[in-house]
Backbone bond lengths (Angstrom), bond angles and torsions (degrees), N, CA, C in turn:
res aa  C-N    CA-C-N  psi(-1)  N-CA   C-N-CA  omega(-1)  CA-C   N-CA-C  phi
1 M - - - 1.453 - - 1.529 109.33 -
2 E 1.315 114.95 141.74 1.456 121.83 177.71 1.526 108.24 -125.34
3 I 1.336 116.84 135.74 1.465 121.77 176.45 1.520 107.95 -109.38
4 R 1.336 115.27 127.95 1.473 121.67 -179.91 1.521 109.71 -120.19
5 K 1.316 115.99 142.05 1.467 122.32 174.69 1.525 107.78 -98.14
6 I 1.346 116.13 135.49 1.460 120.02 178.38 1.518 109.37 -140.48
7 N 1.327 115.53 135.41 1.465 120.46 173.63 1.521 108.75 -73.23
8 E 1.305 116.03 146.13 1.469 120.48 -175.64 1.530 111.76 -56.90
9 Y 1.318 117.09 -39.35 1.473 120.12 -177.03 1.530 113.12 -72.40
10 E 1.339 117.89 -7.57 1.462 121.21 178.84 1.529 112.94 -93.43
11 I 1.313 117.48 -2.61 1.465 121.02 -176.53 1.532 109.80 -75.94
12 D 1.335 115.49 122.72 1.464 119.93 179.19 1.533 109.89 -92.09
13 A 1.326 116.57 177.82 1.468 121.76 -175.14 1.528 112.60 -61.78
14 E 1.313 117.93 -39.40 1.465 121.27 -179.11 1.530 110.75 -66.06
15 L 1.322 116.76 -45.69 1.457 120.14 178.70 1.530 110.77 -67.09
16 E 1.309 116.56 -38.59 1.467 120.29 177.31 1.532 110.71 -57.48
17 K 1.318 116.72 -41.66 1.473 121.26 178.63 1.531 110.50 -62.91
18 S 1.318 117.82 -42.74 1.469 121.48 179.32 1.526 111.33 -65.14
19 I 1.324 117.15 -42.13 1.462 121.11 178.31 1.525 109.62 -64.83
20 Q 1.329 116.80 -42.84 1.464 121.35 179.76 1.526 111.31 -59.75
21 E 1.325 117.26 -44.21 1.461 121.30 178.75 1.532 110.93 -61.82
22 L 1.324 116.97 -41.94 1.459 121.21 179.34 1.531 111.12 -65.41
23 L 1.328 117.39 -43.31 1.461 121.35 -179.65 1.529 112.01 -65.59
24 T 1.331 117.60 -43.16 1.466 119.16 -179.04 1.528 111.32 -70.90
25 E 1.340 118.20 -31.07 1.464 120.68 174.01 1.533 109.87 -67.48
26 S 1.311 117.00 -41.18 1.465 122.16 -174.84 1.521 113.33 -78.70
27 F 1.317 117.38 -29.89 1.463 122.15 -178.01 1.528 109.52 -126.76
28 P 1.347 117.59 65.05 1.471 120.22 -174.48 1.528 112.34 -62.93
29 G 1.325 113.91 132.34 1.456 120.32 177.83 1.512 114.77 74.15
30 I 1.309 117.62 -2.39 1.465 121.09 -177.77 1.523 110.94 -110.66
31 Y 1.316 115.70 -42.77 1.462 119.87 -173.37 1.525 111.13 -81.65
32 P 1.338 118.07 133.75 1.472 120.37 177.46 1.532 110.73 -59.07
33 E 1.309 116.42 136.41 1.462 120.97 -177.03 1.526 113.67 -83.59
34 D 1.315 117.56 -3.37 1.462 119.53 -175.82 1.525 113.53 -108.89
35 R 1.350 117.33 9.90 1.462 118.87 -179.88 1.526 110.37 -160.73
36 I 1.339 115.92 168.38 1.461 121.32 -177.23 1.530 111.88 -108.16
37 Y 1.302 117.36 23.88 1.461 123.11 172.78 1.518 107.04 -143.33
38 Y 1.338 115.67 160.22 1.459 119.27 -176.46 1.523 111.49 -93.86
39 K 1.314 117.20 -62.23 1.469 120.97 179.64 1.525 111.71 -106.64
40 Q 1.329 116.11 -38.88 1.459 121.77 -174.65 1.529 107.64 -152.41
41 M 1.319 117.14 150.19 1.460 120.88 179.42 1.527 110.47 -68.68
42 P 1.334 117.36 138.80 1.463 119.33 171.90 1.535 109.60 -72.03
43 H 1.322 116.59 168.47 1.466 119.97 177.06 1.529 111.19 -76.50
44 F 1.323 115.67 -41.23 1.461 119.89 178.44 1.519 108.62 -154.34
45 R 1.337 115.31 173.27 1.465 121.63 -179.29 1.517 109.50 -137.19
46 Y 1.326 114.11 156.02 1.455 121.16 162.91 1.517 105.98 -106.49
47 L 1.332 115.02 132.54 1.456 122.14 -179.83 1.519 108.43 -120.17
48 A 1.321 117.33 132.64 1.460 122.27 178.36 1.526 108.73 -105.07
49 Y 1.327 115.24 134.37 1.464 121.60 -177.31 1.521 111.08 -124.68
50 D 1.316 114.76 143.63 1.460 123.33 165.45 1.524 104.06 -110.11
51 Q 1.318 116.43 108.50 1.468 121.93 -168.88 1.538 106.69 58.89
52 E 1.311 118.41 -117.11 1.469 121.03 177.77 1.528 112.14 -110.12
53 T 1.330 117.12 14.90 1.458 121.46 179.15 1.526 109.88 -95.43
54 L 1.327 117.02 124.84 1.459 121.67 176.78 1.525 108.54 -70.86
55 I 1.340 116.46 122.43 1.459 120.05 -176.92 1.530 113.39 -117.61
56 A 1.330 117.45 -13.74 1.464 120.22 179.54 1.520 109.27 -162.53
57 Q 1.332 115.41 157.97 1.451 119.85 178.64 1.521 109.41 -155.40
58 V 1.329 115.06 158.17 1.460 122.00 172.66 1.525 107.73 -151.76
59 G 1.339 116.03 135.02 1.455 121.69 175.57 1.521 109.73 -92.98
60 L 1.336 116.26 150.44 1.462 121.28 -179.19 1.523 110.61 -134.68
61 D 1.326 115.20 135.64 1.459 122.92 -177.37 1.529 107.89 -125.28
62 Y 1.325 116.65 120.74 1.466 122.03 -178.90 1.523 109.05 -102.52
63 R 1.336 115.42 126.18 1.462 118.40 177.68 1.521 111.41 -160.76
64 V 1.297 114.48 167.99 1.458 122.47 172.87 1.524 107.26 -92.48
65 M 1.334 116.19 140.95 1.464 121.93 173.99 1.526 108.24 -128.64
66 N 1.322 114.88 165.48 1.459 121.27 -179.58 1.528 108.19 -112.16
67 L 1.330 115.81 113.15 1.459 121.93 179.11 1.527 108.04 -109.78
68 N 1.331 116.42 104.42 1.466 122.38 179.82 1.531 113.16 53.49
69 G 1.344 115.91 38.10 1.458 120.33 175.59 1.519 115.30 91.53
70 R 1.315 118.70 -0.06 1.474 120.13 175.34 1.523 109.06 -120.13
71 F 1.323 115.24 143.59 1.459 117.25 -176.90 1.525 110.04 -83.61
72 I 1.330 114.22 145.83 1.462 121.98 177.00 1.522 108.25 -133.77
73 K 1.325 116.05 145.13 1.463 121.74 176.32 1.523 107.88 -92.43
74 V 1.333 115.13 122.76 1.468 121.57 -172.46 1.521 110.39 -123.74
75 L 1.320 115.03 138.31 1.453 121.25 169.49 1.522 105.86 -110.56
76 G 1.331 115.78 111.47 1.451 122.00 -178.10 1.520 111.12 -86.74
77 I 1.316 116.28 135.21 1.460 123.58 -179.50 1.525 108.11 -100.78
78 I 1.334 115.14 125.85 1.462 120.88 -172.53 1.525 110.50 -126.36
79 D 1.324 116.29 127.69 1.467 123.39 169.00 1.527 114.70 52.06
80 L 1.322 117.13 48.15 1.459 120.65 172.07 1.523 108.08 -64.10
81 C 1.327 116.50 125.46 1.465 119.81 179.64 1.518 110.89 -150.88
82 V 1.330 114.26 151.94 1.461 123.21 -178.38 1.526 108.34 -127.95
83 K 1.310 115.59 136.46 1.476 121.84 177.69 1.535 109.42 -54.81
84 R 1.308 116.08 138.01 1.470 122.82 -173.83 1.529 113.26 -47.11
85 D 1.318 118.37 -48.18 1.471 122.09 -176.39 1.525 113.55 -67.38
86 Y 1.325 117.87 -12.40 1.466 121.79 -176.62 1.532 112.98 -109.57
87 R 1.320 117.27 1.31 1.458 120.23 -178.87 1.529 110.54 -69.27
88 G 1.335 115.76 153.41 1.461 121.50 -179.94 1.516 113.67 81.08
89 K 1.329 117.63 12.92 1.474 122.06 -178.36 1.527 111.93 -116.12
90 N 1.325 117.10 20.67 1.478 123.97 177.76 1.529 114.49 65.26
91 I 1.311 117.50 19.90 1.467 120.42 179.85 1.519 110.48 -68.08
92 A 1.342 117.52 -41.49 1.470 120.17 177.34 1.527 110.26 -60.22
93 S 1.315 116.78 -41.40 1.475 120.23 178.39 1.524 111.47 -64.61
94 E 1.323 117.13 -37.82 1.461 119.99 177.22 1.532 111.10 -64.41
95 L 1.329 116.83 -40.15 1.467 119.61 175.75 1.527 110.22 -64.05
96 L 1.319 117.66 -43.31 1.465 120.87 178.76 1.529 111.34 -63.70
97 N 1.319 118.22 -35.80 1.465 120.74 175.25 1.523 111.50 -64.04
98 K 1.329 116.16 -38.85 1.471 120.85 178.05 1.533 110.21 -64.67
99 I 1.331 116.21 -40.51 1.470 121.15 178.20 1.521 109.99 -66.34
100 D 1.316 117.03 -41.64 1.460 122.53 177.98 1.534 110.45 -58.50
101 E 1.319 115.98 -46.59 1.468 122.80 178.09 1.535 109.92 -58.56
102 F 1.316 116.69 -47.76 1.461 121.75 179.16 1.532 110.30 -59.78
103 G 1.334 116.88 -45.10 1.453 121.63 -178.74 1.511 113.03 -60.96
104 R 1.311 117.10 -40.25 1.467 120.70 -179.38 1.531 111.52 -71.51
105 V 1.318 117.15 -40.54 1.471 121.30 179.54 1.525 111.19 -65.54
106 H 1.336 117.07 -36.52 1.462 121.14 -173.15 1.524 113.58 -101.80
107 R 1.318 116.45 19.46 1.471 123.00 173.08 1.532 113.08 55.50
108 I 1.318 115.73 43.51 1.458 122.03 173.51 1.524 107.00 -77.32
109 D 1.326 117.34 138.44 1.468 120.02 177.95 1.526 112.15 -77.91
110 F 1.343 116.04 -43.21 1.469 120.24 -176.19 1.518 110.75 -145.92
111 L 1.331 115.83 146.21 1.451 122.33 163.22 1.520 105.29 -92.28
112 L 1.320 117.29 143.38 1.457 121.55 -175.51 1.522 109.35 -140.78
113 L 1.325 116.02 141.19 1.462 120.39 177.37 1.520 109.12 -156.82
114 F 1.319 114.55 170.08 1.460 122.74 173.54 1.524 106.50 -123.58
115 A 1.344 117.12 127.31 1.461 119.78 -176.50 1.518 111.47 -142.85
116 D 1.330 115.58 129.04 1.467 121.70 171.93 1.528 109.53 -74.89
117 I 1.318 115.31 -43.79 1.467 121.73 178.28 1.525 106.03 -104.82
118 N 1.342 116.51 112.18 1.459 118.25 -167.86 1.523 116.21 -115.27
119 K 1.323 118.51 5.47 1.471 120.97 -175.36 1.527 112.69 -56.21
120 V 1.325 118.26 -47.80 1.466 120.66 -178.63 1.538 110.97 -62.37
121 Y 1.318 117.17 -34.38 1.467 120.23 179.50 1.527 111.29 -73.51
122 L 1.329 117.14 -42.58 1.469 120.34 176.49 1.528 110.41 -60.38
123 N 1.328 116.58 -39.05 1.469 120.94 178.85 1.525 112.86 -70.31
124 N 1.319 117.54 -12.76 1.468 122.04 -179.21 1.527 112.34 -113.92
125 G 1.328 116.95 25.10 1.462 120.81 170.52 1.511 116.84 90.69
126 F 1.331 118.55 4.45 1.459 120.92 176.75 1.524 109.22 -82.48
127 V 1.326 115.43 153.39 1.458 121.01 175.34 1.519 108.61 -129.61
128 K 1.325 114.90 154.06 1.470 119.65 175.75 1.519 108.20 -73.24
129 A 1.315 116.34 140.68 1.462 121.66 178.21 1.521 108.98 -117.97
130 K 1.319 115.30 150.17 1.462 120.23 -178.62 1.531 107.54 -121.37
131 N 1.317 115.01 98.06 1.464 121.20 -178.02 1.515 109.86 -138.85
132 T 1.316 115.63 150.49 1.460 120.43 167.43 1.516 106.22 -83.05
133 C 1.322 116.25 117.91 1.467 121.90 -176.70 1.526 110.52 -98.96
134 K 1.305 114.94 145.19 1.467 122.74 174.78 1.526 106.45 -124.88
135 W 1.339 116.54 131.29 1.451 120.28 -175.98 1.519 111.36 -150.90
136 L 1.330 114.02 164.34 1.458 122.58 175.62 1.524 108.23 -81.57
137 K 1.330 116.46 119.49 1.468 120.95 -179.82 1.532 108.96 -82.55
138 I 1.314 115.30 121.25 1.464 122.52 -179.49 1.524 107.95 -126.73
139 D 1.329 116.08 136.78 1.454 120.60 173.90 1.513 108.91 -146.66
140 E 1.328 115.70 125.89 1.468 122.33 178.42 1.531 112.45 47.66
141 H 1.324 114.61 51.00 1.469 123.38 174.46 1.527 114.00 66.44
142 K 1.328 115.81 27.78 1.464 120.98 177.00 1.521 109.13 -132.87
143 T 1.328 115.34 139.43 1.453 120.84 174.28 1.518 108.28 -83.15
144 L 1.331 115.94 126.30 1.460 121.00 -177.14 1.528 112.91 -104.90
145 G 1.315 117.26 -12.75 1.458 120.32 -178.74 1.513 111.25 138.99
146 I 1.320 115.31 -155.02 1.455 122.53 -178.88 1.525 108.53 -116.41
147 G 1.328 116.06 130.54 1.459 121.65 175.00 1.509 109.65 -100.43
148 E 1.320 115.86 149.73 1.462 119.90 176.84 1.522 108.97 -153.09
149 E 1.334 116.01 115.95 1.457 121.62 177.40 1.522 109.58 -170.84
150 E 1.311 115.96 165.97 1.457 121.09 173.04 1.520 107.25 -80.67
151 I 1.323 116.31 132.24 1.459 121.54 -177.47 1.522 108.41 -116.65
152 D 1.330 116.45 115.79 1.467 122.04 -174.77 1.528 113.74 -62.51
153 E 1.316 118.03 -25.44 1.459 121.63 -173.84 1.528 113.80 -84.10
154 L 1.343 118.32 -0.20 1.469 122.22 -177.80 1.531 110.67 -65.86
155 M 1.344 115.08 129.00 1.465 121.54 176.84 1.521 108.84 -134.94
156 I 1.336 115.34 146.81 1.466 119.88 -179.67 1.523 109.88 -137.17
157 K 1.321 114.67 161.02 1.458 121.76 171.46 1.519 107.54 -138.61
158 K 1.301 116.03 124.47 1.465 122.38 179.80 1.526 109.66 -71.88
159 M 1.340 115.97 132.75 1.456 121.81 179.05 1.531 112.18 -112.94
160 G 1.320 116.74 -33.97 1.461 120.86 -174.03 1.518 111.79 -120.60
161 P 1.324 116.99 -158.15 1.468 120.52 -175.21 1.536 114.88 -78.37
162 K 1.308 118.40 -17.17 1.463 120.55 -178.31 1.526 110.48 -71.63
163 D 1.329 115.11 143.69 1.459 120.62 176.86 1.519 109.86 -98.32
164 W 1.331 115.20 146.83 1.462 121.54 175.68 1.520 108.30 -78.50
165 E 1.327 116.50 146.49 1.458 121.82 178.12 1.519 109.17 -129.90
166 E 1.322 115.42 146.81 1.456 119.15 168.34 1.518 107.15 -69.53
167 G 1.317 117.05 164.38 1.457 121.01 179.21 1.509 110.66 129.57
168 H 1.329 115.80 -134.20 1.464 121.24 -174.19 1.525 111.21 -107.59
169 L 1.332 114.82 129.62 1.458 121.95 175.65 1.520 107.93 -118.35
170 D 1.330 116.16 110.15 1.467 121.44 173.00 1.520 106.34 -92.57
171 M 1.312 115.96 111.62 1.459 120.98 -175.20 1.527 113.04 -72.78
172 L 1.315 117.46 -11.87 1.465 121.86 179.22 1.530 111.43 52.00
173 G 1.320 115.82 37.36 1.458 121.49 -179.98 1.518 110.63 165.01
174 Y 1.299 115.64 -162.30 1.460 121.42 -174.19 1.522 112.15 -75.98
175 L 1.321 115.67 162.56 1.459 124.35 176.57 1.533 107.80 -85.90
176 Y 1.308 117.70 129.03 1.474 121.35 -178.97 1.508 110.21 -65.08
């Protein structure tokens, strides 16, 4: 298996088709069939290949957020998925290790994600966080307003010296 990093703007039509097929297989009936992002494009992705076959992908969004009045540098993890035939082979963990490595090298304070199914994340050092989140509500390329609520699926992983706190998290952008 080989893991490659690609900036979103470098994705060509052929790769877009492969990513789209993987996303619709992984998120049936949920993922839009006309694009390779849900609400907003990630900044870059890690793609896992078996030979030249795309077998897994994860989008990443780098931004500053406001946690109880102090800024934190966050790398958001979006739509991590593995092709059905390759599941159970630690590929998701390998992608998370690659993200962890990137976060430490680039002085990211926290990795952050939202997950309904969280076993793979718990096994890779993530913890559930309890915060009231504030975010930009986006649907089908339209801004609908500002959302604010506690979201049970919030998970974080500490990368640097800053500690996570309960309280208010202003995402300063869209919800992954």
